[in-house]
C-alpha positions as CSV (number, residue, x, y, z in Angstrom):
1,X,-0.1,-0.3,0.0
2,X,1.3,3.5,-0.6
3,X,-0.4,5.4,2.2
4,X,1.4,6.2,5.4
5,X,0.4,5.5,8.9
6,X,-1.0,8.3,11.0
7,X,-1.9,8.3,14.6
8,X,-2.8,11.7,16.3
9,X,-2.8,11.9,20.0
10,X,-5.6,13.3,21.5
11,X,-5.0,16.0,24.2
12,X,-7.1,18.5,26.1
13,X,-5.6,21.5,24.5
14,X,-5.4,20.3,20.8
15,X,-8.5,19.3,19.1
16,X,-7.5,16.6,16.9
17,X,-9.0,13.0,16.3
18,X,-6.9,10.0,15.9
19,X,-7.5,9.3,11.8
20,X,-4.8,6.3,10.8
21,X,-3.8,6.9,7.3
22,X,-3.3,3.8,5.0
23,X,0.0,1.7,5.2
24,X,3.1,1.8,3.5
25,X,4.5,4.3,1.2
26,X,7.5,4.3,-1.5
27,X,8.4,7.7,-0.5
28,X,9.8,6.4,2.7
29,X,8.0,8.6,5.0
30,X,6.6,7.3,8.4
31,X,3.7,9.2,8.6
32,X,1.3,11.7,6.7
33,X,2.5,15.2,7.1
34,X,-0.1,17.6,8.2
35,X,1.8,20.6,7.2
36,X,1.4,21.0,3.2
37,X,4.5,22.0,1.1
38,X,2.6,23.7,-1.5
39,X,1.9,27.5,-0.5
40,X,-1.5,27.3,-2.3
41,X,-2.5,24.6,-0.1
42,X,-4.0,25.0,3.6
43,X,-1.4,25.4,6.4
44,X,-2.7,22.2,7.7
45,X,-5.4,19.7,8.0
46,X,-7.1,18.8,11.3
47,X,-9.5,16.4,11.8
48,X,-12.0,16.4,15.1
49,X,-14.0,14.3,17.0
50,X,-17.2,15.1,18.9
51,X,-15.6,13.7,22.1
52,X,-12.4,15.9,21.6
53,X,-15.0,18.8,21.4
54,X,-16.7,17.9,24.5
55,X,-13.5,17.3,26.3
56,X,-11.7,20.5,25.4
57,X,-14.7,23.2,25.2
58,X,-16.6,24.9,27.9
59,X,-19.9,25.4,28.4
60,X,-19.8,29.0,27.0
61,X,-18.1,27.4,23.8
62,X,-21.0,25.2,23.2
63,X,-23.5,28.2,23.5
64,X,-21.6,29.9,20.9
65,X,-21.4,26.9,18.5
66,X,-25.0,26.6,19.0
67,X,-25.6,30.3,18.1
68,X,-23.3,30.4,15.1
69,X,-25.1,27.2,13.8
70,X,-28.4,29.1,14.0
71,X,-27.1,32.1,12.2
72,X,-25.4,31.9,9.1
73,X,-24.4,34.4,6.3
74,X,-24.6,33.5,2.9
75,X,-26.1,30.2,1.0
76,X,-25.2,26.6,0.8
77,X,-25.2,25.0,-2.5
78,X,-25.4,20.9,-2.8
79,X,-24.9,19.9,-6.4
80,X,-25.8,16.5,-7.1
81,X,-24.1,16.0,-10.5
82,X,-25.9,13.6,-13.3
83,X,-23.1,11.0,-13.7
84,X,-25.4,8.1,-14.7
85,X,-25.3,5.0,-12.7
86,X,-23.0,6.5,-10.5
87,X,-22.6,9.0,-7.7
88,X,-20.9,12.7,-7.5
89,X,-22.0,15.5,-5.2
90,X,-20.3,18.9,-4.8
91,X,-21.0,20.9,-1.9
92,X,-20.0,24.6,-1.9
93,X,-20.0,26.9,1.4
94,X,-20.7,30.5,1.5
95,X,-17.1,31.4,1.6
96,X,-16.4,29.2,-1.7
97,X,-14.9,26.1,0.3
98,X,-15.6,22.9,-1.6
99,X,-16.4,19.2,-0.7
100,X,-16.3,16.8,-3.3
101,X,-18.1,13.5,-2.3
102,X,-17.2,10.6,-5.3
103,X,-16.5,11.3,-8.7
104,X,-18.6,9.0,-10.9
105,X,-17.9,5.7,-12.8
106,X,-14.6,4.6,-14.1
107,X,-15.4,4.7,-17.7
108,X,-15.6,8.2,-17.5
109,X,-12.5,9.0,-15.9
110,X,-14.0,12.1,-14.1
111,X,-14.6,13.8,-17.7
112,X,-18.5,14.7,-16.6
113,X,-17.5,15.6,-13.2
114,X,-14.6,17.9,-14.4
115,X,-17.0,19.5,-17.2
116,X,-19.2,20.3,-14.3
117,X,-16.6,21.7,-12.2
118,X,-15.3,23.7,-15.0
119,X,-18.9,25.1,-15.7
120,X,-19.3,26.2,-11.9
121,X,-15.4,27.9,-12.0
122,X,-14.3,25.5,-9.2
123,X,-10.4,25.9,-9.2
124,X,-9.6,24.2,-5.9
125,X,-11.0,21.0,-4.3
126,X,-10.6,21.6,-0.7
127,X,-11.9,18.1,0.6
128,X,-12.2,14.9,-1.7
129,X,-14.3,12.2,-0.2
130,X,-14.5,8.7,-1.3
131,X,-17.7,6.9,0.3
132,X,-16.1,3.6,-0.6
133,X,-13.8,2.3,-3.1
134,X,-16.2,0.9,-5.8
135,X,-15.4,1.9,-9.2
136,X,-18.7,3.6,-9.6
137,X,-18.0,6.0,-6.8
138,X,-13.9,7.0,-7.3
139,X,-14.0,6.7,-11.2
140,X,-12.8,10.1,-11.4
141,X,-10.5,10.6,-8.4
142,X,-7.2,10.0,-9.9
143,X,-8.0,12.4,-13.1
144,X,-9.2,14.9,-10.6
145,X,-6.3,14.5,-8.4
146,X,-3.8,15.0,-11.4
147,X,-5.5,18.1,-13.1
148,X,-6.2,19.9,-9.9
149,X,-2.9,19.3,-8.3
150,X,-1.2,20.4,-12.0
151,X,-3.2,22.9,-13.6
152,X,-5.6,24.3,-10.8
153,X,-5.3,25.3,-7.2
154,X,-4.7,21.5,-6.1
155,X,-6.6,19.1,-3.5
156,X,-6.4,20.2,0.1
157,X,-7.1,16.8,1.4
158,X,-8.6,13.2,0.5
159,X,-10.7,11.3,3.1
160,X,-11.9,7.7,2.8
161,X,-13.0,4.5,4.9
162,X,-9.5,2.8,4.6
163,X,-11.1,-0.3,3.3
164,X,-9.3,-1.2,0.0
165,X,-10.3,-2.8,-3.3
166,X,-8.2,-4.8,-6.0
167,X,-9.5,-2.7,-8.7
168,X,-7.3,-0.9,-11.0
169,X,-9.4,2.3,-10.6
170,X,-8.6,2.1,-6.8
171,X,-4.9,1.6,-7.3
172,X,-4.7,4.5,-9.7
173,X,-6.5,6.6,-7.1
174,X,-3.6,5.5,-4.7
175,X,-1.1,6.2,-7.3
176,X,-2.2,9.7,-7.8
177,X,-2.5,10.3,-4.1
178,X,1.0,9.4,-3.7
179,X,2.4,11.0,-6.8
180,X,1.1,14.6,-6.1
181,X,1.7,14.0,-2.1
182,X,-1.8,14.6,-1.3
183,X,-2.9,14.2,2.4
184,X,-5.1,11.0,2.7
185,X,-7.2,10.4,6.1
186,X,-9.0,7.3,7.1
187,X,-12.2,8.5,8.9
188,X,-14.3,6.9,11.4
189,X,-17.7,7.7,13.1
190,X,-17.4,10.7,15.4
191,X,-14.7,12.5,13.2
192,X,-15.3,16.0,12.1
193,X,-14.3,17.0,8.4
194,X,-12.0,20.0,9.0
195,X,-14.1,22.5,7.2
196,X,-12.7,25.8,7.6
197,X,-16.0,27.7,6.9
198,X,-17.3,27.0,10.8
199,X,-20.7,27.9,9.2
200,X,-21.0,24.2,7.9
201,X,-19.9,21.4,9.9
202,X,-19.7,17.6,8.7
203,X,-19.7,14.8,11.2
204,X,-18.8,11.0,10.0
205,X,-21.5,8.6,11.2
206,X,-19.9,5.6,9.4
207,X,-17.9,3.7,9.4
208,X,-17.9,2.2,12.9
209,X,-14.9,3.0,15.2
210,X,-12.0,0.6,15.5
211,X,-11.4,-2.4,13.4
212,X,-14.4,-3.3,11.2
213,X,-15.2,-6.1,8.6
214,X,-13.7,-5.5,5.0
215,X,-17.1,-5.0,3.2
216,X,-17.1,-1.9,1.4
217,X,-20.9,-1.1,1.8
218,X,-21.0,-1.7,5.7
219,X,-17.9,0.9,5.8
220,X,-19.3,3.5,3.4
221,X,-18.6,7.0,4.6
222,X,-21.7,8.5,5.7
223,X,-21.8,12.3,6.8
224,X,-24.1,14.4,8.3
225,X,-24.0,18.1,7.4
226,X,-25.1,20.9,9.7
227,X,-25.5,24.7,8.2
228,X,-27.5,26.4,10.4
229,X,-31.1,25.0,10.8
230,X,-30.6,22.9,7.8
231,X,-29.3,19.3,7.7
232,X,-28.1,17.2,5.0
233,X,-27.3,13.3,5.1
234,X,-25.3,11.3,2.6
235,X,-24.6,7.8,2.9
236,X,-23.0,6.3,-0.1
237,X,-24.0,2.8,-0.4
238,X,-24.4,2.0,3.2
239,X,-27.1,-0.9,3.2
240,X,-29.7,-2.0,6.0
241,X,-26.9,-3.3,8.5
242,X,-25.0,-0.3,8.6
243,X,-28.0,1.6,8.5
244,X,-29.3,-0.2,11.7
245,X,-25.9,0.4,13.4
246,X,-26.4,4.1,12.6
247,X,-30.1,3.9,14.2
248,X,-28.6,2.2,17.3
249,X,-25.4,4.7,17.8
250,X,-26.4,8.0,16.0
251,X,-30.2,8.3,16.0
252,X,-30.1,11.9,17.3
253,X,-27.8,12.8,14.3
254,X,-29.6,11.2,11.5
255,X,-32.5,13.6,11.2
256,X,-32.3,15.5,8.0
257,X,-33.9,17.9,5.9
258,X,-32.3,16.6,2.8
259,X,-31.1,12.7,2.2
260,X,-29.0,11.7,-0.4
261,X,-30.6,8.2,-0.8
262,X,-28.2,5.2,0.0
263,X,-27.0,2.8,-2.9
264,X,-28.7,4.6,-6.0
265,X,-32.1,4.1,-4.5
266,X,-31.4,0.3,-4.0
267,X,-34.0,-1.5,-1.7
268,X,-30.9,-2.7,0.4
269,X,-30.8,0.7,1.6
270,X,-33.2,3.5,2.8
271,X,-35.1,0.9,5.1
272,X,-38.2,2.0,7.0
273,X,-36.4,2.0,10.5
274,X,-33.7,4.3,9.1
275,X,-36.1,6.5,7.5
276,X,-38.0,6.8,10.6
277,X,-35.0,8.4,11.9
278,X,-33.9,10.5,8.9
279,X,-37.5,12.0,8.2
280,X,-36.3,13.9,5.3
281,X,-38.5,16.6,3.5
282,X,-36.3,16.2,0.1
283,X,-34.5,12.8,-1.2
284,X,-31.9,12.8,-4.2
285,X,-31.6,9.6,-6.1
286,X,-28.5,9.3,-8.3
287,X,-28.7,6.6,-10.7
288,X,-29.4,6.3,-14.6
289,X,-32.7,6.1,-16.3
290,X,-32.2,2.7,-17.5
291,X,-30.2,1.6,-14.4
292,X,-28.9,-2.3,-15.3
293,X,-29.9,-2.9,-11.6
294,X,-33.4,-1.4,-11.6
295,X,-32.7,1.8,-9.4
296,X,-34.3,3.1,-8.0
297,X,-36.0,0.1,-6.6
298,X,-39.8,0.0,-6.5
299,X,-39.6,-0.4,-2.9
300,X,-37.5,2.4,-2.0
301,X,-40.0,4.9,-4.1
302,X,-42.9,3.3,-2.2
303,X,-41.2,4.2,1.1
304,X,-40.5,7.7,0.0
305,X,-44.2,7.9,-1.1
306,X,-45.3,6.6,2.3
307,X,-43.2,9.1,4.0
308,X,-44.4,12.0,1.8
309,X,-41.0,13.0,0.6
310,X,-40.3,15.2,-2.4
311,X,-38.0,13.2,-4.4
312,X,-35.4,13.8,-7.1
313,X,-33.8,11.3,-9.3
314,X,-31.1,12.2,-11.4
315,X,-32.2,9.7,-14.1
316,X,-35.1,12.0,-15.0
317,X,-34.2,15.1,-13.4
318,X,-30.5,15.4,-14.3
319,X,-28.4,17.4,-12.2
320,X,-30.1,18.5,-8.8
321,X,-29.1,21.3,-7.1
322,X,-30.2,22.3,-3.5
323,X,-29.5,26.1,-2.4
324,X,-30.1,27.0,1.2
325,X,-30.1,29.7,3.7
326,X,-30.4,27.5,6.5
327,X,-34.3,28.5,6.4
328,X,-35.6,28.0,3.3
329,X,-34.3,25.5,0.6
330,X,-34.7,26.0,-3.3
331,X,-34.4,23.0,-5.8
332,X,-33.3,23.4,-9.2
333,X,-33.1,20.7,-11.7
334,X,-31.7,20.5,-15.1
335,X,-34.8,19.0,-16.5
336,X,-38.4,19.2,-15.6
337,X,-40.4,16.4,-14.0
338,X,-42.6,15.9,-11.1
339,X,-40.8,15.0,-7.6
340,X,-43.8,12.9,-6.4
341,X,-42.4,9.3,-5.9
342,X,-45.4,7.8,-7.2
343,X,-44.9,9.6,-10.7
344,X,-41.3,8.6,-10.7
345,X,-42.4,4.8,-10.2
346,X,-44.8,5.3,-13.0
347,X,-42.2,6.7,-15.2
348,X,-39.2,4.3,-14.2
349,X,-38.7,1.3,-16.5
350,X,-40.1,-1.8,-15.5
351,X,-37.5,-4.3,-14.2
352,X,-38.2,-6.7,-17.1
353,X,-37.1,-3.7,-19.6
354,X,-33.7,-3.3,-17.6
355,X,-30.3,-4.9,-18.6
356,X,-29.3,-7.3,-16.2
357,X,-26.1,-8.4,-18.2
358,X,-23.8,-6.1,-16.3
359,X,-21.8,-7.2,-13.2
360,X,-19.2,-5.8,-10.7
361,X,-15.9,-8.0,-10.8
362,X,-13.1,-7.4,-8.2
363,X,-11.2,-5.7,-11.2
364,X,-13.6,-3.3,-12.7
365,X,-16.8,-3.8,-14.1
366,X,-16.8,-6.5,-16.6
367,X,-19.7,-7.3,-19.2
368,X,-20.9,-10.7,-18.4
369,X,-24.2,-13.1,-19.2
370,X,-26.6,-14.0,-16.6
371,X,-28.5,-12.0,-13.7
372,X,-26.8,-10.3,-11.0
373,X,-27.9,-9.1,-7.5
374,X,-29.1,-5.6,-6.9
């Protein structure tokens, strides 16, 4: 492996959470240096945990933080980029700080995401998140790192679950991290993304703390963002077992105004017990119109309809952009269509019309014959 090991000691006077990096490194470094050599990058990268904040902050600090969270200046933008049967989300804070979560499918090589970033004049990626190592989520990571490190204003830091994949896409991602000396952090529940715009916080709710199973979906990075009174939850491909763990351990943090539906709208995610805790007003599903997996599944749309959730699906709506001042949220879509889950259910191709000849292998995606699991 090409990533270095990093263990940060937690002290009362320093708000740092231990985030172990990934083993190894051909450059011979023993750990990841938090001080960036590039003057264009931030002076340091810091991960905090909620426990650290409680240990070091006073009651007055807590009151100040609550007041800051309730009052914001400017608007938060959340861009759900239409990348077909894949995922990519861009968050832009009022101060212009950027969080890019996933980068689409490997066959696109980041092209669609890069074009979207160019169209919105994004010169720097401050935080690059990989929810997990499947090639439909990190497909453009290597190209985006290379482009932004060479021709733009760089990538501040990268974050992932630490659970590896044997795919060539994952290897290219690690190669780009190493070649351009991008700080890479392994995150776990309780970590806070080090967002400098203090109007926005991002709390990691998954993967679980400590050693975990090697399943990519169970360890999918889940983040609850808070912007004043507005909350946004994104879960990557977390499925029912990970959702239940979060219900058990993080129920108070799951409630959200807007929810990026897990696993492209699969019935393996967005389970009723989970949705009982999230209770979103808005849901966004990222998958292609003619998804080979039948996404979004009928069961998911039926649950969203039962909960009365305003639902947007990139397969029919195209790019979906949420803009909020923390009190009011507007939704802009590239294409007009109903946001009623029942209408989406009527619109989506039936399972008999979808192509089930596409399957995930350990080494990318391969065209094969025969049915696949959802």
